[in-house]
N, C-alpha and C positions, 0 to 999 in steps of 0.2 A: 463209267458216269451214269448216273438215271436221267431218265427221262424227262423228269423233271428240272433237274439243271441243265441238261443239252439247252431245255425253254429257254430258260433263263439266260444263259449264255448267247445263245442268237438273239433275244432282245436286248442283250447287253452291246451287242456287238451293233446291230440297228440303231440304239440310242449314241454309240460313239460315232457314229459318220450322220447321224440326223441335227443330234444335238451334242456337240462335242464339248466335253467338257475343258478346261486351259492343262488340264496333265492327266496322267495315267490315274484312271480308277481301278482297283481290285476289288474283285465281289466274291464274298465269302460268306457262306451258307453252311450253320453248326448251330449246334447251342449257343444260347446267348451269353453273353459273359453275366457274372452274379451282380453287376452292377446296372445290366440294361435288359435284366431276365425279364420286365413286366414292358418287353418292346418289340415289336413285329420286326424292326429294322432301326436302322443306324447309320449317319453318313459319319464318317472320320477323317477330316482336313487333311492334308500331308504332314507330317513328321517327322523329326530326324534321321531326313533322309531317305524316310519312306513316302510309298506313293499314297494318296486318298486312298479309303474303303470305305468300302459300305457292306453291313453285315444283315443278313438277313435270318431270321430264325427257320431251323430246318422242319419243325414240325407243323409248319401250316398249310394251307391249301395251294395251291401253283397259284389261282386267281388273284389271293390276298399276295403271295409274294411278290406278282409282278407290277398288280398296285402300290406295293411297298415300294420295291426299284423302283420303280416311274418315281415316286416321292421322294425317293431317297437321291437321287440321281437329278431332278429338280434341283436340291441343294449344293450336288457338285457343280450345274451350271451356273446358278446364280449367286452363291457365294462358296466358292471353293476354298478359300480360307478359312469358313468357317466364322468369320466376324461378328456376323448378325445375329449367331444364334443365341450369347447372353444379352444383346443388346433389344431384339423383339421378340418377342414370342417363340424363342425356339428357331429363329430364323423366318419365321410365317408369315413375310410382308405383303400386304395387300396392293402393293405397287410395283415388287418386281415378282415375288416369290408365285403369287397365286396364277398371275398371267401365265409365267411360262409352265408352269404345272397345266394351263388347260390348256395350252400352244402342243405340249408334248402328247398328253392325252388324246386333243383329236385328232393328231398324226399317227399316234397309236394304233386308234380305232380303225383308223381308214387303214393302216399298213397290214389289218387283220385280214383285208379280203385279197389282198397282193403279196407284198415280199414276206410278210409275217403270217401269212397263211397257216393253220397248225396242222401237222402232218396228221390225216386219217387212220 
């Protein structure tokens, strides 16, 4: 496992503790499928007995991967079944999604000085 994936894994574990999703969420980093080739990341709700999944494009800088993972994690927390995706701007609601994204981002930035402080 490379350094970037270890860092993403550590941040994901922090998200699981601080902002738990209702169910297990897998993290997948790799080449995006053809249907999502122009996306930096996607959230896929649980389906057919499989857990929810966040996909991240592998060839993006770590800072962009972290921002994208936090964005997709917010979908897992706010709309774990993906029901709002088709109803409202891809699940980006002003009343639920963006306030939660703001809470997660503020907590994340605070944690960078503490439990998530990068190893130099």
